[in-house]
C-alpha positions as CSV (number, residue, x, y, z in Angstrom):
1,M,31.6,-141.6,-39.5
2,T,29.4,-140.8,-42.4
3,F,25.6,-141.1,-42.2
4,R,25.7,-144.0,-44.7
5,A,28.3,-145.8,-42.7
6,L,26.5,-145.1,-39.4
7,G,23.0,-146.0,-40.7
8,A,24.4,-149.0,-42.4
9,A,26.3,-150.0,-39.3
10,T,23.2,-149.8,-37.2
11,L,21.1,-151.9,-39.7
12,L,23.7,-154.5,-40.3
13,S,24.2,-155.0,-36.7
14,A,20.6,-156.0,-36.2
15,L,20.6,-158.2,-39.3
16,G,23.8,-159.9,-38.2
17,L,22.1,-161.1,-35.0
18,A,19.3,-162.5,-37.0
19,L,21.5,-164.4,-39.5
20,A,24.7,-165.6,-38.0
21,G,25.4,-164.8,-34.4
22,C,22.4,-166.6,-33.0
23,A,23.0,-169.8,-35.0
24,Q,26.6,-170.2,-34.0
25,H,26.2,-169.1,-30.3
26,P,23.1,-170.5,-28.7
27,A,23.5,-168.2,-25.6
28,L,22.9,-165.2,-27.8
29,P,19.5,-163.7,-28.2
30,P,17.5,-164.3,-31.3
31,C,18.2,-162.0,-34.2
32,P,15.7,-159.4,-35.3
33,P,13.4,-160.2,-38.3
34,V,14.0,-158.3,-41.5
35,Y,11.1,-157.6,-43.8
36,M,10.7,-156.1,-47.3
37,L,7.7,-153.9,-47.4
38,A,5.4,-155.1,-50.2
39,D,4.3,-151.6,-51.3
40,A,7.9,-150.4,-51.4
41,R,9.6,-153.4,-52.8
42,H,9.2,-152.2,-56.3
43,V,9.8,-148.8,-58.0
44,T,9.0,-147.7,-61.5
45,Q,10.4,-144.3,-62.8
46,F,8.9,-142.5,-65.7
47,L,9.9,-139.3,-67.4
48,P,8.6,-136.3,-65.4
49,G,5.2,-135.0,-66.6
50,K,4.6,-137.9,-68.8
51,P,1.8,-140.5,-68.6
52,H,2.8,-143.9,-67.2
53,D,3.2,-145.5,-70.6
54,L,5.9,-148.1,-71.2
55,I,7.6,-145.8,-73.7
56,D,8.1,-143.2,-71.0
57,M,9.7,-145.6,-68.5
58,V,13.2,-144.7,-67.4
59,A,13.9,-147.7,-65.1
60,A,12.2,-150.2,-62.9
61,G,13.7,-151.7,-59.7
62,E,13.0,-154.5,-57.3
63,I,14.6,-155.4,-54.0
64,V,15.1,-159.1,-54.6
65,G,16.8,-160.1,-51.4
66,W,19.4,-159.4,-48.7
67,H,22.0,-161.2,-46.7
68,G,24.1,-160.4,-43.8
69,R,25.5,-161.3,-40.4
70,C,25.0,-160.2,-36.9
71,G,26.5,-160.1,-33.5
72,Y,25.7,-159.0,-30.0
73,K,28.1,-157.4,-27.5
74,P,27.0,-157.0,-23.8
75,A,27.8,-153.8,-22.0
76,D,30.8,-154.0,-19.6
77,G,29.3,-154.7,-16.2
78,K,25.9,-153.2,-17.1
79,A,22.6,-154.4,-18.4
80,G,22.1,-154.2,-22.1
81,G,24.7,-153.9,-24.9
82,T,24.8,-153.4,-28.6
83,A,23.6,-155.5,-31.5
84,S,25.5,-155.1,-34.8
85,V,24.0,-156.0,-38.3
86,D,26.0,-156.1,-41.5
87,L,23.4,-156.0,-44.3
88,E,23.8,-156.2,-48.1
89,V,20.7,-155.6,-50.2
90,T,20.4,-157.0,-53.7
91,F,18.4,-155.2,-56.5
92,E,17.2,-156.1,-59.9
93,A,17.0,-153.1,-62.3
94,K,15.3,-153.0,-65.7
95,R,16.2,-150.3,-68.2
96,G,13.2,-148.5,-69.8
97,P,12.9,-147.1,-73.3
98,A,13.4,-143.6,-72.0
99,N,16.6,-144.2,-70.1
100,T,19.3,-142.0,-71.7
101,D,22.3,-142.4,-69.4
102,G,22.5,-146.2,-69.2
103,K,22.0,-146.3,-65.5
104,A,19.3,-146.8,-62.9
105,H,19.3,-144.5,-59.9
106,F,17.3,-145.6,-56.8
107,T,17.0,-144.5,-53.2
108,Y,16.1,-147.2,-50.6
109,F,15.7,-147.2,-46.9
110,V,16.3,-149.2,-43.9
111,A,13.8,-148.5,-41.1
112,I,13.7,-149.7,-37.5
113,P,10.4,-148.3,-36.1
114,A,11.4,-149.3,-32.5
115,Y,13.9,-146.4,-32.5
116,Y,11.6,-143.7,-33.8
117,P,12.0,-140.7,-33.4
118,K,15.8,-141.2,-33.0
119,P,18.1,-140.9,-36.0
120,Q,18.6,-144.7,-36.0
121,A,15.0,-145.2,-36.9
122,K,15.5,-144.7,-40.7
123,A,18.4,-144.3,-43.0
124,M,18.3,-143.8,-46.7
125,F,20.8,-144.9,-49.2
126,N,21.4,-144.2,-52.9
127,V,22.3,-146.9,-55.4
128,T,23.2,-146.6,-59.0
129,I,23.1,-149.6,-61.2
130,P,24.8,-149.4,-64.7
131,F,23.6,-151.3,-67.6
132,P,26.3,-152.8,-69.8
133,K,25.9,-152.2,-73.5
134,G,23.1,-154.4,-74.9
135,I,21.9,-155.5,-71.4
136,D,18.5,-154.2,-70.1
137,T,18.2,-156.2,-66.9
138,V,20.9,-156.3,-64.2
139,R,21.0,-157.8,-60.7
140,Q,23.5,-156.1,-58.3
141,A,24.1,-155.9,-54.6
142,D,24.8,-152.6,-52.9
143,V,27.8,-152.0,-50.7
144,P,27.2,-153.5,-47.3
145,I,25.8,-151.3,-44.6
146,I,26.6,-151.8,-40.9
147,L,24.1,-150.9,-38.2
148,T,24.8,-150.7,-34.5
149,L,21.7,-150.9,-32.3
150,P,21.6,-150.2,-28.6
151,V,19.6,-152.8,-26.7
152,K,18.5,-152.9,-23.1
153,S,18.9,-156.6,-22.7
154,E,19.9,-159.6,-24.7
155,D,16.2,-160.5,-25.2
156,A,15.2,-157.0,-26.3
157,I,16.5,-157.4,-29.8
158,R,13.7,-159.9,-30.5
159,G,11.2,-157.1,-30.7
160,V,13.3,-154.9,-33.1
161,P,12.1,-155.7,-36.6
162,I,14.0,-154.1,-39.5
163,Y,12.2,-153.0,-42.8
164,L,13.6,-152.5,-46.2
165,G,12.0,-150.6,-49.2
166,F,12.5,-148.1,-51.9
167,Q,11.9,-144.4,-51.0
168,I,9.0,-143.8,-53.3
169,T,6.6,-140.9,-54.0
170,P,2.9,-141.1,-53.5
171,A,2.4,-141.5,-57.3
172,Q,4.9,-144.4,-57.3
173,L,3.0,-146.0,-54.4
174,R,-0.3,-145.7,-56.3
175,Y,1.4,-147.2,-59.4
176,N,2.7,-150.1,-57.3
177,R,-0.6,-150.8,-55.7
178,E,-2.3,-150.9,-59.2
179,N,0.4,-152.8,-61.1
180,N,2.4,-155.1,-58.8
């Protein structure tokens, strides 16, 4: 299984519990909450080495939402089990004047701090959003990711929040805090 599929599988499993599984099956535990980090919800890319002027902007992106479904599978004859979350993240991309290839390229993450330092704690994903000719703003969902999370008990998933954001540099973080 690829890292993208594994990370996505783990994340989507948790989200699925939060969205669909619990509502349809009252005996299931509540789903984990999903949060978009305010400081990492936006990203603005400029030409390298240029000031942050509008004319030097390559692209800007925003995570505008997500949806998914979840489920819980108890372990056979043992305490615990796995939660699965299918998550689809939606982006809005704006083409800047310095964009020469007609595409926006972003990296975003799904983080589950409760699993740190294990590999399931954070997964990063690349998304490319093409701009059709004459269109400078595009909204697009990335391919779904599926997360599978081990949980010690049905109630344990309640304390496993999931966070979404762009993987940004310190300069981009500073820009976000000053401009968004």
